[in-house]
Steps between C-alpha positions, in 0.01 A plus 500: 500500500359770725747694697590381866301690750687760694612371849391703800611421860264592785669551847268467774434635849811435695541455876650804675615494858473812714796722459788490564599172354547355161220316329512249242286451210304534186190393384155496353438718769828313641157358556240415242274781605200637335679783315771270363258221406247718330771685299656170403161366372431815288861480366431133380167605351678774311724253346816506713695209631510544886716374771409580866779494759344486847600373853139458591210359296123442585466263779810623682453703828724783613409833638696697254321317224208736537263392230368170689415701804275744344115525595423583222229681294463775256520838685689785340768667708565756217408864557308685219814702386705178462369442144715208411430302817139575453497362148695182613243427774213569236666249256537243759143521623375464131724218424408303811136563427562327158699224651200419741264511191726247308521271817113500504478404141756197524455272795826303397719822531737527797340705781687837535381554838317824413155549650246787470364639819313804630752726676393739775778764548469732784697820610487548875580868456543766233814439283653667189378205296132605558548870527266567218258228615503121442300558170797676355750205544704457182440118482109522529489468120748215493326254727157341455200565727641807670274687741550731787349357826228717646580662828226302679640171383853561637628321804565713811876533460480604123508857374447403126468183306454353160404151348638361185589169322841395597707189410667298772819321440576149651870579456638151521259397229569806285877479511468129403266602217744752373790238528296246320433748219880575495603140472247424214723663267787298345703829488480531882779399748520528885830494678480491870815689613637803676726768384774658700410856573858573653583563133396797288179456312691488179731222630208312657333477158836403348522229752157377439561515124809264555408275783125463467425557134812348345571812293179456294387833323301731725314757316383670832464466878194593716597593842188406711707446822286681754678583802809349379546786274616701794841293501496375140472825317581727800161648515506670846136605446380161555380405851264239645145561633418216743162354467339253743178303439304240685333207346189375644227230466198568282423714190379845558191601283691772337815735490503761778755774537527792747776766463573721800636852515869394448645315207581204729160472654312228301282194577380257236321182456572298171338153455670236295218349318479116520771475760289535799743786628508877517809731532480770760721804499707686524812718557710737310827526692735717312873392517444202706704189385367243765306215340404323831121531581437730814236371744396844609445609131299178446267594787465856371414365150234270644333759723501752207320263261219371735246754381597450141434120504266402788400205291824328577503536882424195722264478802758684698528784257847404387652392158639159464863570397689268274831696463662849503707597183761770427631625178720796400354726228765630261439864510685793339528873555340670210321179400573213268786499264384377164753636258774386246863556489809368317742391765840611421425491135456129504196360664145620409309504853147569570452575871175415652490497887393709804112442477469486874169352600347563157673217316186303417294797391791641313612173338316491163552866413869504635581179292351647193709807554818297521421321181428834323843641610668207357305524167552876492871463528502242215291742285752784557794268397318423171453860406732626229777739622436887436704632217 
């Protein structure tokens, strides 16, 4: 008989209250977010048996479950010197392009919610990203149909611009697609639960092993707990970046983005193909834990997007607003933590959190890295000891 597949437990994005104050949880991101779900799917494809422990799953709504609130589309946040992040984003772009091709070839396949669009990306003023000119952007060779927009074609409030083929993500559909892929494996299991983060990380894993997993053998844990890692593993480098968006009626003709002079100055228009809706954004409010929509912020977003999507304005020059949405991006000083450790000499853990607003475009590359770290560890164990 073939050997039993190794058992890996994915802990998701866990809810985390503003400090001070204890938080409870664990996860699949304690929510089944895009990082945890994508990693779980790749682990299954690599032959592991996978259990997800999560307090939220696709279909749930909670501001600290950030994945469902994303815009979202492929737009790298990585600087050219951040080589690993660049590669993760490039891997995700290529992977999504292949998924779209497969969908087009099989009408019976579940729709992943990925749609190709032309993206017009503008910079309102000079920034470090385009210091060497837009034609030198590191990702120009990654995306399809890249071109620098001629100065005479730029709108009045744009300093520089490029166009390229992007992919938009209808996030409820995409998360459901990943969850369906996960559940298609007989070796997959989902436990909806929370872990007590008032314990040490080691004790929290021991508790999960005993109370949730009934002391089944666990080969490794994947810590994809997002903001929850702040309390769960004591990572004080974790912090929220509040993002507010507005959902409006109508589908914009394409993706439009304008970046201002500051990191928090951004306006974007992202259509959700086939839904009759478009997402307008947005905000990047560092260190803000409030998940309630702010009326003044909504007004600012609407005003900032009018020239980016005039086709969606009514006879009075206004958008028809459906709702305002808020999510907390799980950011981390120094960037994402994707690394391996053996906790107290007992539990093998692959950490995979802190992707901030780049979770979707990082997801494929980051998940592949997590699987690689696990495989690398197993290979090292199989090597003969040096004489």
